[in-house]
N, C-alpha and C positions, 0 to 999 in steps of 0.2 A: 268498531273496525269492520262491521258488516257492510258489504257492498251491494247487497240486494240481488245477487245473481242466483241462478237456479241450482248451481252446484255447491254453493257454500264456499266461504273463503277459509283457507288454512291459516292458523295463527303463525305469524312470522317467528315468534319465539315463545317459549313457555318455561322460563326459568323458575317461575313461581305461579302456583294456582291456589289462590286464597279462598277459603270457604267461610261462610257466615250463615247462621240459622235464618231461613227465609221468613219465618214468622216473627222475626225481631227486626222491624224496619229501622229502628234506631241503631242497631248494630250493623246492619247492611249499609247504612249511610256512611259508615266509617271506613268501608272497604278501600276507597281510593286513597286514603291518607298514607298508606304504606307503599303506594304505587306498584302493585303487583302487575305482572304481565297479563294474568288472567284472574278473574274473580267469579265466584260461584255463589248464587243465592240457593241455599240447599233446602229442598222439600223432602229429603229422604231421612238419613240418619239423625240430622240435627233437629228434626221436628218430631214430637211425640205423635204416634199414629192417630190418636183421637183428634189431633189438631190439624192434620194435613189438609183435609178438605177445606176447612174454613180459612186456611192460610193462603190458598191459591190466589185470590184477588189481591191480597197484600203483596205477595211475591211479584205478581205481574206489574202492579203499579210501581213498586220500588225498582224493579229491573228496568222498566221503560225509562224512568227518570234518570237512573244512574248511567244507563247506556248512552243516553242523549247528552248528558252533562260531561261525561268522561270517555270520549271516543278513543282515547289513547290506550285504554284497557280493553281486553277481549272479555266480553260479558256472557255469562252462562246462567241457566237455571238447571239444577240437578233435580230431575223428576224421579219417581219411584220406578222400580224394575218393571220390565215388560209384562211378566206374568202377574204382577200385583193388582189388587183391586183399585189402586189409585191411578195407574198409568194413563188410561185413556183420558180421564178428565184433567189430569196434570197437563197433558199436551194442549187440550182445548181451552183451559181456563187459567193456566199459570204462565204461559209463554207470550211474550210480546214480540212483534216484528222487529223492534229495535235491537233485540239481542243478536249476538254473533252465532251462538250455538246452544245446544242442549247437552247436558251431561246425563248419560244413561248408565246407571250402575248395574253390576252383576250380569253383564251380557254373557251368554253361554255359547252363542253361535251366530253365524251370518244371517240365519233366518230371522232371529230377533232384531238384528240391525235393519233388515228389510221392513219389518213391522213398524219400526220407529220411523223410517223414511216415509213409508206409506201414510202413517198417522200425521206426520208433519205436512206432507203434501195435501192431505185432505183438509187440514186446518188452515191452509193458505200460508204455511210457514216453510215451504220447500227450500227457501234460501238459507235456512239455518243448518249449520253443519253439526255432526254428531261427535262428541267427545266420549269415547267408549271406555267404560269401566271394566277392567279385566281383574276380577277378584273372586272367582270361583274355580273349582277344579276343572269344570268343563271349559270355562273361559280361558284359563291358562293353556289347556290342551288345544284349544281352537283359536289361540291368540292371533295367528297370522291371518286366518280367513276373516276374523272379525275386523282387524285393522285394515285389511285390504278391501273390505266391503264398500260398495258405493255409498257415499254420504258421510263416511268416517274421515275426519280430518285430524284427529288427535286421540290420545287415550291416556289412561293412567293405570298403574298397578296398585291394587289395594291389598296390602299384606294382612291386615287384621281380619277382613272377611274371608280371605283365602284360607288362612289357617283355621278359622272357625269352621269353614266348610270341610276342611281336611280332618278336623278333629285333633289337630296338633296343638302345640304350645308355643307361644311367643317367647323369645329369649332376647336378652340385650344385644347379643351378637348377630341376630337375624340369620344364622346359618340355616335355619329351617325353611327360609324362603329364598335362599340363594338360587336354587335351580329355577323356580318360578319367576323370580325377579329378572334373572338373566334371559329366560326364554321370552318374556314380554319385551325386553329391550331389543332382543334380536329380531323378533317379529315386527316391531315398529320400524327398525332400520330397513328391513326388507320391503315393508309396505310404504316406506317413505313418508311416515307421519311422525310428528312429535309425540312424546309420551312422558308423563310426569311420574316420578318415583314415589314410593310409599311415604306415608306420614311418619313423623316422630311425635309420639304422644306426650313426651316429657316437655311440657311447655316452658319450664324454668331452667332447662339444661341446654345452654347454647353449645357446649362442647359435644354433647350427644347428637344434636342436630347436625352440626358441621361434620362430625365424623361419619355419620350415616349418609349425608349428602355426598361426601367425597367417595364413599363406596359406590353410590349410585352413579356418580360421574364416571368412575373408573369402568363401570359396566356399560356405559354408553348413553345413560339418561341425560337429556339436556336440561332437566329441571325437576322440581319437587312439589308435592302437595304440601300446603301450609294450612295449619289450623289455628294459627295465632299471628297477628300482624308483625310481631317481632321476628318471626321466622323468615319473612320476605327478604329483608336486607341480607340475612345470612345466606339464603338461597341464591340471591343475585351475586354475592361475592364468590360462592363456590362455583357456580355455573357460568361465570364470565371469565374470559382470559385475563390474567394478571398483566401489568405493564411489562414485566420481565418476559412472560410468555409471548406477548405481542412483539417485543423487540427481537427476541430470538427467532421467531417465525419470519419476521421481515428480513432479517439478515440471511436466514437459511434459504428463503425463496430467491433472494437476489443472487446468492452464491450459486444456487442450482441453475438458475436461468443463464448466468454467465458461463457455467460449465457446459450447458446444452449448446450454447452458441459456439463453443470451442469443439463440439462433437463428443463430449463426455456425458454419460448418463448416470454415472455413480461417482460420488466425490467424498472426500473426507472433510468433515466440518466440525471444528472444535473437538477433535478426537473421536468422532463418531462417523461410521460409514452411512452416507445418505443416499437413498434411492427414491423412486417415484412415490412409494407408499408413504414415506415420512414427509415428503413434500406436499402430498395431498392433505395430510393432517395440518401442516403449517398453513396451507392456504385456507383451511377451514377456520383455524384460529383467527386469521386476518379477516375473514368474512364475518365472523362473530363480533369482531371489534369494529366493524364498519369500514375496513380498509380495502375490501375487495367486493 
């Protein structure tokens, strides 16, 4: 999806962002099978520290091949954090120009984003956009400045690392991350970028994934991090308008437009008072379905 401009292209949608270990090319080759909106060859958490340096050429070769063969997917490599010993050479040795962007984890502030943008530019990769990982206490506190920083086109909230940084405990209900999760969603909306919601680690529990994704959608997230191919279809189902939602939105917009033509700005529709705010939501549903 990369168009080779100097500012980087923003992904059109990010219902799913599927990760695979970058040092496992046979696993990375399977990423397109589940047709995620975005796919990430991971050089950070999914690769043991002692193998990260030697995995870089493998990641670059796999990423280049996959990006060229499957342009319908937005392709990324996740490098290690800016302060880490691996970051500089991850940028110069693991990224290919065919990619759409680079995922940078554990960003704490806009200064670190600027360091990423400078490193990309110096490596001749200034067209790649940054997908910012918000998953530390400082990152959540500075989420808006990070997501508004030049070069950032998307982001994600990482609950596991955030709670580890906080010294807290993860619970099934995720109430311990509700504030941070909401703050990141709000910051992304203000910044005008897409942001992916937290992972669900229970790989064999579809109900848990759907329930957590529905909470994410209710908070304003447009998509979710996926760590197993089976989660992609579930994410697409949750973060895509249903036929009933599309039909209702279409009828609501038509009724409102007819009312405006008559000089009315608020109407009753199916027992509910409708004003411009609800109509904006309906138009968003239609846009997500490809009708607007």
